[in-house]
C-alpha positions as CSV (number, residue, x, y, z in Angstrom):
1,M,-0.2,0.1,-0.4
2,L,1.0,3.5,-1.4
3,I,2.0,6.5,1.9
4,I,1.3,9.5,0.5
5,T,2.6,12.5,1.9
6,A,1.7,15.6,2.5
7,D,4.6,17.3,0.3
8,E,3.5,15.1,-2.2
9,I,-0.5,15.7,-2.1
10,N,0.8,19.3,-2.7
11,N,2.8,19.6,-5.3
12,L,0.3,16.9,-7.5
13,L,-3.0,18.8,-6.8
14,A,-3.0,22.1,-9.3
15,Y,-6.3,24.0,-9.3
16,S,-6.9,23.7,-12.7
17,E,-7.2,19.8,-12.4
18,L,-9.3,19.6,-9.5
19,I,-11.9,22.2,-10.5
20,D,-12.4,20.1,-13.5
21,A,-12.5,16.9,-12.1
22,L,-15.2,18.3,-9.3
23,R,-17.2,20.2,-11.8
24,Q,-17.1,16.5,-13.8
25,T,-17.8,14.6,-10.3
26,F,-20.3,16.5,-9.3
27,R,-22.2,16.1,-13.1
28,S,-21.8,12.4,-12.7
29,G,-22.6,11.7,-9.3
30,A,-21.0,9.7,-6.2
31,E,-22.4,7.6,-4.0
32,A,-21.7,9.6,-0.1
33,P,-23.5,8.9,3.2
34,L,-24.1,11.3,5.9
35,R,-20.5,11.6,7.3
36,H,-20.4,10.9,10.7
37,H,-19.6,13.4,13.8
38,H,-18.4,12.2,17.2
39,K,-17.7,14.7,19.9
40,I,-14.7,14.5,21.9
41,T,-14.2,16.1,24.8
42,D,-10.6,17.0,26.3
43,S,-9.0,17.0,30.1
44,S,-8.6,20.5,29.8
45,G,-13.1,20.6,28.8
46,H,-12.2,21.4,25.7
47,D,-14.6,19.7,22.6
48,A,-13.3,18.2,19.8
49,T,-14.7,17.0,16.7
50,L,-14.1,13.6,14.9
51,L,-15.4,13.4,11.8
52,L,-15.9,10.2,9.1
53,M,-16.4,10.5,5.7
54,P,-16.8,7.9,3.3
55,S,-17.3,7.9,-0.4
56,W,-17.2,5.6,-3.5
57,S,-17.8,5.6,-7.0
58,A,-18.7,2.3,-9.3
59,D,-17.9,4.4,-12.7
60,Q,-14.6,5.4,-11.5
61,G,-13.6,2.3,-9.7
62,F,-12.6,4.0,-6.5
63,G,-14.0,4.5,-2.7
64,G,-12.3,5.8,0.2
65,I,-13.0,7.3,3.5
66,K,-10.9,10.0,5.3
67,L,-11.1,10.4,8.9
68,V,-10.7,14.3,10.2
69,N,-10.0,15.7,13.3
70,V,-11.2,19.3,14.9
71,N,-9.6,20.6,17.7
72,P,-10.2,24.5,17.3
73,K,-7.9,25.2,20.8
74,N,-5.2,24.0,18.8
75,N,-4.1,27.3,18.0
76,L,-3.2,28.1,21.4
77,K,-0.3,25.0,21.0
78,N,0.7,27.0,17.7
79,L,-0.6,23.5,16.0
80,P,-3.0,23.2,13.1
81,S,-6.7,22.6,13.7
82,I,-7.5,20.4,11.3
83,S,-5.6,16.7,11.2
84,A,-6.8,14.5,8.1
85,S,-5.9,11.0,6.7
86,Y,-7.7,9.8,3.5
87,L,-7.7,5.4,2.4
88,L,-8.3,5.0,-1.1
89,F,-9.4,1.6,-2.0
90,D,-10.3,-0.4,-5.2
91,V,-14.2,-1.1,-5.8
92,E,-14.6,-4.4,-7.1
93,T,-12.0,-5.6,-4.6
94,G,-12.0,-4.3,-1.4
95,Q,-8.6,-4.3,-1.9
96,H,-6.5,-0.6,0.6
97,L,-4.2,1.0,-2.1
98,C,-3.2,4.0,-0.4
99,L,-2.7,6.0,2.3
100,M,-2.8,9.9,2.0
101,D,-2.4,12.4,4.4
102,A,-5.1,15.0,3.7
103,S,-4.6,17.6,5.9
104,I,-3.8,19.4,2.5
105,M,-5.9,18.0,0.6
106,T,-8.6,19.0,2.9
107,S,-7.6,23.1,2.4
108,K,-7.2,22.3,-1.5
109,R,-10.6,20.6,-2.3
110,T,-12.5,22.8,0.2
111,A,-11.1,26.0,-1.7
112,A,-11.6,24.5,-5.4
113,A,-15.3,23.7,-3.8
114,S,-15.9,27.3,-3.3
115,A,-14.1,28.6,-6.9
116,L,-16.5,25.9,-8.9
117,A,-19.8,27.5,-7.1
118,A,-18.3,31.0,-7.6
119,S,-17.6,29.9,-11.4
120,Y,-21.5,29.7,-11.5
121,L,-22.6,31.8,-8.7
122,A,-20.2,35.3,-9.0
123,R,-20.0,37.7,-11.4
124,P,-17.8,37.0,-14.1
125,E,-15.9,40.6,-13.4
126,S,-15.5,40.0,-9.6
127,N,-11.5,40.6,-9.5
128,K,-11.6,41.7,-5.7
129,L,-11.5,38.8,-2.8
130,L,-11.3,39.6,1.2
131,V,-10.8,36.4,2.6
132,V,-12.0,36.3,6.3
133,G,-9.5,33.5,8.1
134,A,-5.8,33.1,7.3
135,G,-5.4,29.5,8.4
136,K,-4.4,26.9,6.3
137,V,-8.2,27.2,3.9
138,G,-8.0,31.2,4.1
139,S,-4.2,30.4,2.2
140,E,-5.4,28.8,-0.5
141,L,-8.5,30.7,-1.6
142,A,-6.8,33.1,-3.5
143,D,-5.1,31.1,-6.1
144,A,-8.4,28.8,-6.2
145,F,-10.4,31.4,-7.1
146,K,-7.4,32.7,-9.4
147,Q,-8.4,30.3,-11.5
148,V,-12.7,30.6,-12.7
149,L,-12.4,34.7,-12.1
150,P,-9.9,37.4,-12.9
151,I,-9.0,38.1,-9.2
152,D,-6.2,41.0,-9.1
153,E,-6.5,42.1,-4.8
154,V,-6.5,40.6,-2.6
155,L,-7.4,41.7,1.5
156,I,-7.0,39.4,4.4
157,W,-8.6,39.6,7.9
158,D,-8.2,37.5,11.1
159,R,-9.4,38.1,14.3
160,K,-5.2,37.7,14.9
161,S,-4.0,40.4,13.1
162,S,-0.5,38.6,13.3
163,Q,-1.7,35.8,11.0
164,S,-3.1,38.4,8.5
165,K,0.1,40.0,8.1
166,I,2.0,36.4,8.3
167,L,-0.8,35.7,5.0
168,V,0.1,38.8,3.2
169,E,3.7,38.3,3.1
170,K,3.5,35.0,1.9
171,L,1.0,36.3,-0.5
172,V,2.8,39.3,-1.9
173,S,5.9,37.0,-2.2
174,E,3.6,35.1,-4.7
175,G,3.5,37.6,-6.3
176,W,-0.2,39.3,-5.3
177,N,-1.2,42.5,-4.9
178,A,-2.4,41.6,-1.0
179,K,-3.1,44.0,2.2
180,V,-4.5,43.6,5.4
181,A,-8.0,44.6,6.5
182,H,-8.1,46.6,8.8
183,S,-11.5,46.9,8.9
184,L,-13.6,44.2,8.5
185,E,-16.7,46.0,7.9
186,E,-14.4,47.8,5.1
187,G,-13.4,45.3,3.6
188,V,-16.7,43.4,3.2
189,K,-18.6,46.7,1.8
190,S,-15.1,47.4,-1.1
191,M,-14.9,43.7,-2.5
192,D,-16.7,41.3,-4.9
193,I,-16.0,38.0,-3.5
194,I,-16.4,37.4,0.3
195,S,-14.7,34.4,1.3
196,C,-14.9,33.0,5.1
197,A,-12.3,30.1,6.3
198,T,-13.4,30.5,10.0
199,L,-14.5,27.9,12.9
200,A,-16.6,31.0,14.5
201,E,-19.5,30.2,16.4
202,E,-21.2,33.6,16.4
203,P,-21.7,35.6,12.8
204,I,-19.0,38.0,12.0
205,I,-20.2,39.5,8.7
206,Q,-23.5,41.8,9.1
207,G,-26.0,41.2,6.2
208,E,-25.9,45.2,6.6
209,W,-22.5,45.2,4.8
210,L,-23.1,44.3,1.6
211,R,-24.4,45.3,-1.6
212,P,-26.0,44.2,-4.9
213,G,-23.6,42.1,-6.7
214,Q,-21.6,41.0,-4.1
215,H,-21.3,36.9,-4.0
216,V,-20.5,35.5,-0.2
217,D,-18.8,31.8,0.6
218,L,-18.9,30.2,3.9
219,I,-16.4,27.2,4.3
220,G,-16.1,27.3,8.4
221,S,-19.0,26.1,9.7
222,F,-19.4,22.8,9.7
223,T,-21.9,22.6,13.4
224,P,-25.2,23.6,13.7
225,T,-24.0,25.5,16.6
226,M,-21.4,27.5,14.3
227,R,-22.4,30.4,12.0
228,E,-20.1,32.9,9.8
229,V,-23.1,35.1,8.6
230,D,-26.0,37.0,10.7
231,D,-29.7,36.8,9.8
232,M,-30.2,39.6,7.8
233,A,-27.2,38.3,5.5
234,M,-29.3,35.1,4.9
235,Q,-32.7,36.8,4.0
236,R,-30.9,39.2,1.5
237,A,-28.9,36.4,-0.5
238,N,-30.2,33.5,-2.9
239,I,-28.6,31.0,-0.8
240,F,-26.9,27.9,-2.4
241,V,-25.2,24.7,-1.6
242,D,-22.5,22.1,-1.6
243,T,-25.2,19.8,-0.7
244,Q,-28.1,19.3,1.1
245,A,-26.4,17.7,4.1
246,A,-25.4,21.8,4.3
247,V,-28.4,22.3,5.3
248,I,-28.5,19.6,8.0
249,E,-25.1,19.7,9.5
250,S,-24.6,23.9,10.1
251,G,-25.7,26.6,12.3
252,E,-25.7,28.8,8.9
253,F,-29.2,27.0,8.6
254,Q,-30.1,25.0,11.7
255,I,-30.1,28.6,13.6
256,P,-31.9,30.7,10.5
257,L,-34.4,27.9,10.3
258,N,-35.0,26.9,13.7
259,S,-36.0,30.8,14.2
260,G,-38.0,30.9,11.2
261,V,-36.1,34.0,9.7
262,I,-35.5,31.8,6.8
263,N,-36.9,28.5,5.5
264,R,-36.4,25.6,3.0
265,Q,-37.6,27.4,0.5
266,D,-34.9,29.9,0.8
267,I,-32.8,27.6,0.3
268,G,-31.3,26.5,-3.7
269,A,-29.3,24.4,-5.8
270,S,-26.4,22.4,-4.7
271,L,-23.7,21.4,-6.2
272,Y,-24.8,18.9,-8.6
273,E,-26.9,21.3,-10.1
274,L,-24.9,24.0,-10.8
275,C,-22.9,21.6,-12.6
276,S,-25.5,19.9,-14.4
277,M,-28.1,22.2,-15.0
278,D,-26.9,25.2,-18.2
279,K,-28.4,28.0,-16.9
280,S,-27.9,31.2,-15.6
281,W,-28.0,30.7,-11.7
282,R,-27.9,35.1,-10.5
283,N,-29.0,38.3,-11.8
284,L,-25.7,40.8,-11.9
285,E,-27.2,42.9,-8.6
286,D,-28.1,39.5,-6.7
287,I,-26.6,39.1,-3.9
288,T,-25.3,35.3,-3.9
289,L,-24.6,32.8,-1.1
290,F,-22.3,29.7,-1.0
291,K,-22.5,27.5,2.0
292,G,-20.1,24.7,2.0
293,V,-19.2,22.0,4.9
294,G,-17.5,20.0,2.5
295,H,-18.3,16.8,0.7
296,A,-16.9,13.1,0.7
297,V,-17.5,13.1,-3.0
298,E,-14.4,16.2,-2.8
299,D,-12.3,14.2,-1.1
300,L,-12.8,11.3,-3.3
301,T,-12.0,13.4,-6.1
302,A,-9.0,15.1,-4.9
303,A,-7.6,11.6,-3.9
304,I,-7.8,9.8,-7.3
305,L,-6.2,13.0,-8.9
306,V,-3.3,12.3,-6.0
307,Y,-3.3,8.3,-6.7
308,K,-3.4,8.5,-10.6
309,S,-0.9,10.8,-11.0
310,I,1.3,9.4,-8.8
311,T,0.9,6.0,-9.9
312,Q,1.6,7.5,-13.5
313,E,5.1,9.0,-12.0
314,K,6.5,5.6,-10.9
315,K,5.6,3.5,-14.3
């Protein structure tokens, strides 16, 4: 069985290929049950989350499962909040093919799914990106969105200004026109795309800050108590999801649905419909909002790309 490292995955997963592969997967379909959520409370009383995410595709001949640990308090220990591994297997035989370090793969497939959604939901001329959250996923977003939109200006905002500065320095060294957003409100008001990749449990984006024509991308919350935008934002926007699992799993929906602020009819197409139906999903003055919680078919797609690339190199 192959062991594939994070560095190998980082070198092999190009956004141009990954976004296209995700588009094809959502068009053709792959099976994935709802992921398993388990809460783990550590010795100091802090809650962490264990996720198990299986998926398989008979057409492609592969299946897999991702194991993810999310420990929000790891930032106090200078450790990443997310640790993940992926096991890929052969659908016909059940033989295990490879074990991957899936942390960078998770960040890349998350950013790629957001870019895929934006290719349908953002105004085509959108060129200004605000990244809210300067963690692993946040550091991937500029490169991902650049594959589908003419992004030429990036603002970074994080609760920790030091983290914003570190990511801005990295982006500038890569040739980006990137700056720190010192005011989240002013950053939201001035940019075309607002992408949130935080572990916020209370809204940090206010609906009154949004303007017509913007696209809001939410990829941080993944439990029923977590959310990144307030009720007004949900009411003002045309809402889309990666899959309908997002409605069940995220506080972005559970909280306003339970309070009656929005209803199920307000929630529009998923990536399956966005990728499969040849139609326009927005008017120029709409505010569009995409909520992704991450889906196992995205992991499977990325893992197949990595596996095929590395086995072809070894031939």
